[in-house]
C-alpha positions as CSV (number, residue, x, y, z in Angstrom):
1,X,0.5,-37.8,-42.2
2,X,-0.4,-36.2,-38.9
3,X,-1.6,-37.6,-35.6
4,X,-5.2,-39.3,-36.2
5,X,-7.8,-37.8,-33.3
6,X,-7.2,-40.9,-31.5
7,X,-3.9,-40.5,-31.1
8,X,-3.7,-36.8,-30.3
9,X,-3.9,-35.5,-26.7
10,X,-6.4,-32.9,-26.2
11,X,-7.1,-30.2,-23.3
12,X,-10.5,-30.9,-22.1
13,X,-11.3,-30.0,-18.4
14,X,-14.0,-31.0,-16.1
15,X,-14.6,-30.0,-12.4
16,X,-13.8,-32.7,-10.1
17,X,-13.7,-32.7,-6.4
18,X,-10.5,-33.1,-3.7
19,X,-10.5,-31.7,0.0
20,X,-13.7,-29.6,-0.7
21,X,-12.1,-27.8,-3.7
22,X,-12.3,-27.9,-7.7
23,X,-9.4,-30.0,-9.5
24,X,-9.2,-30.4,-13.0
25,X,-8.9,-33.7,-15.2
26,X,-7.1,-33.8,-18.6
27,X,-8.5,-36.1,-20.9
28,X,-6.5,-38.1,-23.5
29,X,-7.7,-40.3,-26.4
30,X,-5.3,-43.0,-25.7
31,X,-4.9,-42.9,-21.7
32,X,-8.1,-41.5,-20.2
33,X,-8.4,-38.7,-17.7
34,X,-5.2,-37.4,-15.8
35,X,-5.6,-35.2,-12.8
36,X,-3.8,-31.9,-13.2
37,X,-1.5,-31.2,-10.5
38,X,-2.9,-28.6,-8.0
39,X,-0.9,-26.1,-6.2
40,X,-0.8,-24.3,-2.5
41,X,-1.1,-20.7,-1.9
42,X,2.4,-21.0,0.0
43,X,4.3,-22.6,-3.2
44,X,2.8,-20.0,-5.3
45,X,4.0,-17.4,-3.0
46,X,7.6,-18.7,-2.9
47,X,7.7,-19.4,-6.8
48,X,6.1,-15.9,-7.5
49,X,6.9,-13.8,-4.4
50,X,10.1,-11.9,-5.3
51,X,9.1,-11.2,-9.0
52,X,5.9,-9.6,-8.0
53,X,7.1,-7.6,-5.1
54,X,10.0,-5.8,-3.9
55,X,12.2,-6.4,-0.8
56,X,10.7,-4.1,1.9
57,X,8.3,-3.9,4.5
58,X,5.4,-4.5,2.0
59,X,6.5,-7.7,0.9
60,X,7.4,-8.8,4.5
61,X,3.2,-7.8,5.1
62,X,2.5,-9.6,1.6
63,X,4.2,-12.6,2.7
64,X,2.2,-12.9,6.1
65,X,-1.1,-12.3,4.5
66,X,-0.7,-15.3,1.9
67,X,0.8,-17.4,4.8
68,X,-2.5,-16.6,7.0
69,X,-4.8,-17.2,4.1
70,X,-3.0,-20.4,2.9
71,X,-3.7,-21.7,6.4
72,X,-7.0,-20.6,6.6
73,X,-7.5,-23.1,3.5
74,X,-5.7,-25.6,5.4
75,X,-2.9,-25.9,2.9
76,X,-5.2,-27.3,0.0
77,X,-3.7,-27.5,-3.3
78,X,-6.1,-26.2,-6.1
79,X,-6.0,-25.9,-9.6
80,X,-8.6,-23.6,-9.8
81,X,-9.5,-20.7,-7.4
82,X,-13.1,-20.5,-6.9
83,X,-16.0,-17.8,-5.8
84,X,-16.6,-20.0,-2.9
85,X,-13.3,-20.7,-1.8
86,X,-12.8,-16.7,-2.0
87,X,-16.2,-16.3,0.2
88,X,-14.7,-18.6,2.7
89,X,-11.6,-16.8,3.2
90,X,-13.3,-13.5,3.6
91,X,-15.8,-15.1,6.0
92,X,-12.9,-16.3,7.9
93,X,-11.4,-13.3,8.1
94,X,-14.5,-11.4,9.5
95,X,-14.6,-14.0,12.1
96,X,-11.2,-13.0,13.2
97,X,-12.1,-9.6,13.5
98,X,-10.2,-8.1,10.4
99,X,-11.9,-4.9,9.4
100,X,-12.9,-4.3,5.4
101,X,-10.0,-2.5,4.7
102,X,-7.6,-5.2,6.2
103,X,-9.5,-7.6,4.2
104,X,-9.3,-5.5,1.4
105,X,-5.3,-5.6,1.5
106,X,-5.4,-9.0,2.1
107,X,-7.2,-9.7,-1.1
108,X,-5.2,-7.3,-3.1
109,X,-2.4,-9.5,-2.3
110,X,-4.3,-12.8,-3.1
111,X,-5.7,-11.5,-6.4
112,X,-2.4,-10.2,-7.3
113,X,-0.7,-13.6,-6.9
114,X,-3.3,-15.6,-8.7
115,X,-3.5,-13.7,-11.5
116,X,0.3,-14.4,-12.1
117,X,-0.4,-18.0,-11.4
118,X,-3.2,-18.1,-14.3
119,X,-0.8,-16.1,-16.3
120,X,1.8,-19.0,-15.9
121,X,-1.0,-21.6,-16.4
122,X,-0.9,-22.8,-12.7
123,X,-4.3,-21.9,-12.0
124,X,-7.1,-22.3,-14.5
125,X,-9.7,-19.9,-13.6
126,X,-10.4,-16.9,-10.9
127,X,-13.0,-15.8,-8.9
128,X,-14.4,-12.3,-9.1
129,X,-12.6,-10.0,-6.6
130,X,-14.8,-7.3,-5.0
131,X,-13.5,-4.5,-3.0
132,X,-15.3,-4.4,0.5
133,X,-16.7,-0.9,1.4
134,X,-14.5,0.6,3.5
135,X,-15.2,3.5,6.3
136,X,-14.1,6.9,5.9
137,X,-11.7,6.7,9.3
138,X,-10.1,9.4,11.1
139,X,-6.9,10.9,9.4
140,X,-4.0,11.2,12.1
141,X,-1.6,13.3,12.0
142,X,1.1,14.8,14.5
143,X,1.0,18.4,16.1
144,X,4.3,20.3,16.4
145,X,4.9,19.4,20.1
146,X,4.1,15.5,19.2
147,X,6.9,15.8,16.6
148,X,8.9,17.3,18.8
149,X,8.9,14.9,21.8
150,X,8.8,11.9,19.2
151,X,11.7,12.9,17.1
152,X,13.8,13.7,20.1
153,X,13.1,10.0,21.5
154,X,14.0,8.5,18.1
155,X,17.5,10.8,17.9
156,X,18.6,9.1,21.2
157,X,18.2,5.8,19.4
158,X,19.5,6.7,16.1
159,X,20.4,10.3,14.2
160,X,20.1,8.5,10.9
161,X,16.4,7.3,11.8
162,X,16.0,11.0,13.1
163,X,17.1,12.2,9.7
164,X,14.8,9.8,8.0
165,X,11.8,11.2,9.9
166,X,12.6,14.8,9.2
167,X,13.1,14.0,5.4
168,X,9.4,11.9,5.4
169,X,7.6,14.5,7.5
170,X,9.1,17.5,5.3
171,X,8.7,15.7,1.9
172,X,5.2,13.7,2.3
173,X,7.4,10.8,0.7
174,X,6.3,7.1,1.5
175,X,9.2,5.4,3.5
176,X,10.1,3.1,0.2
177,X,10.4,6.1,-1.6
178,X,13.1,7.7,0.3
179,X,14.7,4.3,0.9
180,X,14.8,4.1,-3.3
181,X,16.2,8.0,-3.1
182,X,19.6,8.3,-4.9
183,X,22.3,10.8,-4.6
184,X,21.9,11.9,-8.1
185,X,18.1,12.4,-7.3
186,X,18.9,15.5,-4.8
187,X,19.6,18.4,-7.3
188,X,19.3,22.1,-6.5
189,X,17.2,21.5,-3.4
190,X,15.2,19.3,-4.6
191,X,14.1,15.3,-4.5
192,X,12.9,13.5,-7.2
193,X,11.0,10.3,-6.4
194,X,11.2,7.9,-9.4
195,X,9.6,4.7,-8.0
196,X,6.0,5.6,-6.8
197,X,3.1,3.8,-6.0
198,X,1.1,5.6,-8.7
199,X,4.0,4.9,-11.3
200,X,4.5,8.3,-12.0
201,X,7.6,10.3,-10.8
202,X,7.7,13.4,-9.1
203,X,10.0,16.4,-7.7
204,X,9.4,18.5,-4.3
205,X,11.6,21.1,-3.0
206,X,13.5,20.5,0.2
207,X,12.7,22.4,3.2
208,X,16.0,23.6,5.0
209,X,15.9,21.2,7.4
210,X,15.0,18.3,5.4
211,X,18.0,19.3,2.8
212,X,20.2,19.6,6.4
213,X,19.2,16.0,7.1
214,X,20.0,14.8,3.6
215,X,23.4,16.2,3.3
216,X,24.1,14.9,6.7
217,X,24.2,11.5,5.8
218,X,27.0,9.3,4.3
219,X,27.8,10.0,0.8
220,X,29.6,6.4,0.2
221,X,26.1,5.0,0.4
222,X,23.8,4.4,-2.8
223,X,21.6,7.0,-1.5
224,X,20.8,8.8,2.3
225,X,18.5,6.4,3.4
226,X,19.3,3.5,1.4
227,X,20.4,1.5,4.2
228,X,17.5,1.5,6.4
229,X,15.8,-1.5,7.6
230,X,12.0,-1.1,7.6
231,X,11.4,-3.5,10.4
232,X,14.3,-1.9,12.9
233,X,13.8,1.2,11.9
234,X,9.5,0.6,12.9
235,X,11.0,-1.3,16.1
236,X,13.0,1.9,16.7
237,X,9.8,4.2,16.2
238,X,7.4,1.9,18.3
239,X,9.8,2.0,21.4
240,X,10.1,6.0,20.8
241,X,6.3,6.4,20.9
242,X,6.0,4.3,23.9
243,X,8.6,6.5,25.7
244,X,6.4,10.0,24.8
245,X,3.1,8.5,25.8
246,X,1.7,7.6,22.1
247,X,2.2,3.9,22.7
248,X,-1.8,3.7,22.9
249,X,-2.4,5.4,20.0
250,X,-2.7,2.5,17.0
251,X,-2.5,5.3,14.5
252,X,0.9,6.8,15.3
253,X,2.7,4.6,12.8
254,X,5.7,6.1,10.4
255,X,2.9,6.7,7.5
256,X,1.7,9.4,9.6
257,X,4.6,11.5,8.7
258,X,2.9,11.6,5.5
259,X,-0.4,12.4,6.8
260,X,1.1,15.1,9.1
261,X,2.6,16.8,5.8
262,X,-0.6,16.9,3.6
263,X,-2.3,18.4,7.0
264,X,0.3,21.3,7.3
265,X,0.2,22.1,3.8
266,X,-3.7,21.9,4.0
267,X,-4.0,23.9,7.0
268,X,-1.6,26.5,5.7
269,X,-3.9,27.6,2.9
270,X,-2.0,25.4,0.0
271,X,-4.8,24.7,-2.9
272,X,-5.8,20.8,-3.2
273,X,-4.3,20.6,-6.6
274,X,-0.6,21.7,-5.4
275,X,-1.1,19.2,-2.5
276,X,-2.2,16.5,-4.9
277,X,1.0,16.8,-7.1
278,X,3.1,17.4,-4.1
279,X,1.9,13.8,-2.3
280,X,1.9,12.4,-6.0
281,X,-1.7,11.2,-5.6
282,X,-3.4,9.4,-8.6
283,X,-7.0,11.4,-7.8
284,X,-7.7,14.5,-6.4
285,X,-10.4,12.6,-4.4
286,X,-7.6,11.0,-2.4
287,X,-6.3,14.3,-1.6
288,X,-9.6,16.0,-0.6
289,X,-9.4,13.7,2.7
290,X,-7.9,16.6,4.3
291,X,-10.1,19.5,2.6
292,X,-11.7,19.8,5.9
293,X,-8.7,21.1,7.7
294,X,-8.4,23.9,5.1
295,X,-9.2,27.3,7.4
296,X,-10.2,29.2,4.0
297,X,-12.4,26.2,2.0
298,X,-15.7,27.0,3.3
299,X,-15.0,30.9,4.5
300,X,-15.1,32.5,1.2
301,X,-18.7,31.4,0.5
302,X,-20.0,33.4,3.4
303,X,-19.7,37.1,1.9
304,X,-21.3,35.5,-1.3
305,X,-24.1,34.6,0.3
306,X,-24.4,37.6,2.6
307,X,-24.0,39.9,-0.4
308,X,-26.8,37.9,-2.4
309,X,-29.2,38.5,0.6
310,X,-29.0,42.1,0.5
311,X,-31.6,43.8,-0.8
312,X,-31.0,45.4,-4.2
313,X,-31.7,49.1,-4.8
314,X,-34.8,49.6,-7.5
315,X,-33.8,50.2,-11.2
316,X,-30.5,48.3,-11.3
């Protein structure tokens, strides 16, 4: 005979309140309500951080984001994450002067962590995450003289880092893509990036100086830039940009090399679809941020309009 209804436990969750946040109680026919233990954001990060994010600077940032959000919640334990909790966090970040773009990055990390916790049964309900509207910001890129000064200062600190910068600016690769590049991915003057942000691999031909930078690296390593420590590289970058008079420009970060590659392609007249493929953008809209740099994008419209305005001979 099976268990009677009175003997069986059944899950029935009701909201209560602890430290201002919802918790859950599990009812048992025999023992009555039992508190389902909550968990903090910090504990969730320690449990799932290594699973969700690969080692590197992005994970370093995400860890800092989650620690900040956990502190804003006062280290509170929860078993549900409510819309009110989400609204409180966004409001607190705004008071700290965070832009919508920064808030979106922090909420993306939070959403990813909570979805994993929900899937594992540690969090029982999630709020609706809405992306904050971001302003179209200015895209910074390096002019040739700025690049020359900056790369020279970086070379004084490390030729290895100089080679990485040359590779990044001439391929448009993200730092993580360059670090994950292996020697077998560089064939016949082309570099193939297998693990990308979009999830789609891509291959790009290398310029002469990018190929020379790769070939100057130590073949005993798994890849030309596989030993680069991102925090150390960024520290060297920041020192170099300070030395060449770019220290006050907050947009001159290593990612500016990817913007510089894109801007040079567009300014050189390469069509947007090819630029999209080169950079590995998921949508053309991402590439169109650079469209205003094209010297030919709208110029071709002028003769069409002028020709249309010319009087046509009668009888034609």
